[in-house]
Structure formats: C-alpha cells, structure tokens
N, C-alpha and C positions, 0 to 999 in steps of 0.2 A: 582270710579277711584282711584287706590292706589298701592302704593309699595308693592310688594309681602313681605310676612313676612319672616324672617330669619328662619333657622331651629330651633333654640333654642326658638324663640318667638311663633313658630307654635306648637312646643312641649309643652310649657308652657301653651298656650291659651287652647290646649286640655286638659291637666291634670287639669288645674284649673276648667274646666267645670265638672270635676269628672269622667272622662273617664280613662279607663285602656289603657295605650298606650304601645305598643311593638315597639321597634326600630329594623327594619330588616336591617341587613347586613350595606352597606355603604349607605343608603338611604340619607344621608346629602348632598352627592356629585352626586348622582344619578339623571341624567335629560336628557333632549334632547336640552339642550340650545344651542348646536352647529348647529341645524336645524334651529332655528329662535329665534324671541325675546320672553321673559318671562316676562309679565307685558306691561303696568299698568294692575292690576288685577281688575276685576268688580263683580265677584260672585263665587258661589260654584255651582257645577254640581254632581248630583247624578247618579249612575248607578247601574246594577246588572252584576254579572260576568258571568253568564251562566255557572257556575261551581259549584262543590260541594267540602266541606272538606276546613278546613281553611288554612293548610299548603301548599297543592298544589295550591290553589287559590293565596295565598300570593306570591308564587314562580312565578307563571304565571304572575302575575300584577308587579312583580319586574323585571323578564327576558323578557317578551313579547314572541313574537313568529317569525317566519322566515319573515312574510310578515309585522310585526308591531313589532318593537323593544320596549323593556320597557325602562323606567316605564310606565304602562299603567294607572297610576293615581297617586295620593300622599299618599292615605290611604286606605287600605282594612278593611271594617268593617265586622267583623265575627259575626256569629248567636249568640256566646255568649256575643256580646256586645264589645269585645276588638277591637282596632284600630291598625292596623299594618301599620306603616308608611314604604313606599317603595320608595319614590322620593321627591326630594325637587328641585322645578325648573320647567322649561317646560316639560309635559308628554304628551304621546299619549292617550288622552281619550275622547277629545271633538270633533275634527276633525272639518270640514267645517259646519257651521250654518247659521242661518238668521240674517242679520245685524239688521232687526227690532227688533228681540228678544233682541240682545245685547242692542240697544238703551233703550229698555224698562227696561231691567235689571239695566243699568247705572241710568236711571231716578227712578228707584223703581215705575214703574206704571204697569198697567195691560198688560199681555202678549198677544201679537198678535198670530196668528196661524203662525207655522212654516213653510214656503213654498217654501223657498230658501236656498241655501248651498253655500255662497258666502263670508263667513267671517271666519277667523282662530281662533277657540275657544280654542285651547290648549295654545294661549297667554294669554287669559282672564280669565280663570277659574281654580279655585282648583277643583280637582276631586276626589270623594270618591266611589270606587267600593264596593259593598255590595254583600257578597256571598249569592247567590241565583240562582237556575236553569232558572229563567225567563219563566217558563212555565205556570204560573198562578196557580199552584197547590202546588209547594214548599212553605212551610210556611215562615212568617215573624215572628220569636220569638219576646216578647215584648221587651226582652233586646236589640235586634238588633235594632228594632224601636226606642227605647229610646237612643241608641248611634248615630243613623242617626241625630236624632233631637240635640243631644248634640253637635256633630261634627260640624254639619252646623252652629249651634249658636255660637260656639266657634270662628269660622273664622269670622262670622258676628260681633260679639261683639269686636273682635280684630281689626276690620277696621271700626267700626261705621255704619254698615250696618243694613238694617231691613231684614225680612222675605223674602221680595220681590227680594233680591239678590240670593235667592236659587232656583234651577230650576232642572228639570230632563232632562236627555239626549233626551227624546222624546219630549220635549219643545223647542229643540235646533235644531235638526237635522231632517230633514223629512225622514219617514221610520223607525226611531228608535222607540222602545216600552219600554224601559226601564227608571225608573225601574216599573216592572210589579208586581202587587199585593197590593199595596197600591195608593192612589192619591197623587199627590204632593200639591194639596190645602189643603189636611188634614195634611200634613208633614209641610207646612208652617204656619198653624195655630198653631201647636205645638212649632215651632221655635218661632213664635211670642208671646206664653205665656212664654216661657222660658227667651226670652230676656227682658221681663217685670220683671224679678226678678234678685237677685244676682246669680252669677254662684254658683254650689254646693261646689267648692273647690276640691282639689286634694283628691283621694280615699286614704284611710288609707295603709300605707306601709305594705305589706305582708313580708313573709321571703324572704331573698334574694335568687334568683335563683342559682343553682349551676353553676360555671364556665364551660364554653363549649371549650374544646381544640380539635386541629386537630388530628385525631388518625394516628398513624405511618403508612405512605404509603408504607413502604417497602424499603429496602437498594437499590433495583434496580431503584426505582423512582429518586434517585439522581444520574443522569448521565449527561456528558456533553452535552450541547444543550437543556436540559430540561426547559421550561418555565413554571412558575405557581405562582400564588399569595401566594401559600402556602411557597414557598421558600423566597419570600419577608418577609412575617410574621414571618417565622423562623430568617431571618438575623435581624430583628428588636430585637427579643427576645435576640439574642445572643449579640448584641449591648449593650442591658439593662444589661445583665449579665457581662459585662465587657470583653467579649470574641471577639469583634468585630475586624475583621483585614482588613477593607475595605478602600480603599482610595476613591472609588466612590460607593455609594449605602447604604444599600443593594438593589438588583434588583430582578425581577422575573426569571432571568436566573442562572442555577446552574454553578458557576465558581470556579476557585481555590481559590479565596478570601473566598467563602462560606466554602470550605473545610478547608482552614486554621482556619476559625473562629470556626467551629465545632470542629476541633482537640483541639482548645483551650479549649472549653466547656468541652470535655472529659477529658481532663488533670486536669480541674478544679474539676471534680467529682471523681478524684483519678485514673483515667485509664492511661495506659502508654504502650509504644511499640506498638503492631499492634493493641491493642485494642483502640488507640487514633489515628487513621488513617483519621479522619474528614469524615468518612462515617456514618450518623447517623445509630444506632441500637435502637431497641425498648426501652430499659431501660433508655438509656440517651435520647430518644426523650420525653418520658412520663414525666421526671424530668424538661425537658425545658419548658413545658406547652405552646406551640404555640397555640394562640387564632384561633378560627375558622374564616374563611374569605368566 
C-alpha cells in the first residue's frame, strides 16, 4: 500500500530502469480522478491493447472511446520497447476485480483464482497496455518483453515491492485473457531477477527530436465563437513574445483580445495597415511557432 508516484517520480523511475520514455501530450494531468479515488496503490497490472501500430494505439489509450473515456492506462509499451506515458492518476484500465486477489497482492502472497468482480481496481493499480492483437498469433518481440519487465520493475523498485505486486488483467477480472502470448509467472520471474540487481540507468541521450508545431489552420479558423486548445496555445506564445493584450486569459475561445494580441505580433514582425489586422496568416503563424497540443 503506497501513495501514488508523482509524474516526475514515475518518469524518473522508468528512465532510471533504462527505458526509452515518450511523454504523450498532456499526460501529467490526464486522469479520471474526478470519478473516484486514485490510491493507495498496491500493484502493477499488465494488459494487451487488442490493436496494432504504436501511434494509433497510443492515441486510443490516451483518448479512450465513446463507452470508456481515456486514459485507458498509464503507459503504452510499444513493440520496439518504448514506453509512451498517457496518464497520471486514476485510469480506466482495471475495472472491477476480485478482492481476494487484491489482498494477495497487498500481502505479496500466492494469487487465488479470480472468481469475483467486486473491487475497484482503477484505484489500486498502475496499468501498462502493451501493443498486441491478443489473438495468440501476434508476436511479442524481445524488446517489448524486456520493456514490460523493466517498466513493472521500475514501479516496484520505487515503492519497495516485489514481483508479486505485478499481475495480469486476466488474474484480476473474471473473463479477461490479457496479456495473451506469455505467462505472468514467467514475467514475474524476470522482474524478480531484475529487482535483484541495480537498475540499468537512463539510456544514452540521442539527438534532440525536432520541435513540433501546430500547422497553420487557415484564416477562416479564427472566427468569433471558435473554441480550441490551439487558440490557448497561440495566446501563450503571444504572451511569451511580449504581445499579449489580455486582461484575463488567454483561453480557448477566439476573442477580440486574441485579435489585438495577434495584431501586436504582426506589427512586431514589421507588418502594418491591413497586413496587421490581427487575423493570422501562414507566414506570421509559422514564425510564432505554436507548439502542438
């Protein structure tokens, strides 16, 4: 039983274990905490995504779907061994499971058969979704299995848990089959071996990835009543450039304050008259470098 790791501590634990970690969008504040408690945490749960492709699987786990809003886990483990963080806090991944299993995880004892669904697992477990179709045919590359081992060990090491704090979804909720394609006993044996030695340490830093900016959405995008996170991001950049003309904000709705601020940016670039009307054009937009949202 433990207090959940902060976003910074989770990120550090994973990287210290030698994992390549990708921070996806606003994962640090993306959670379902408004739907119920997050913590105390007691263990780590492993799943498979029933999907293929890293990008689409990460987006699915971040956004969720119409019947199950995201995040659907805390991290997505791709076939190349990279871990993509998509949530921090309560996530829709475990659902209801067996209270006897939870007690065994807390006591780090042998797991009983899961024959009930009477306990909220989203409160008590970190969740890692692993990209796999779950059909028993889709392969589990060595890099991905190693990343599952490392990710689970990282969380266990941070909390002082043993490998018995790691379970599969199929060991928690009756009727579930994930993860399919390897046994949880074999994975726990790998995790135990890893916890018996020092962590690998952060992977060597590679070249810095190129910055990603929002493409110009077109002048018609900037109309009265338009609401978008892109407008908020634009406003923050205008403030950073000393062009903010906001009394409150910036916010997601396009307003006259946004237009006045953008006109100040256009004048800063040397535009005047009708060319500094406050409506973004592609040339001035590209120079503002609004980060992806």
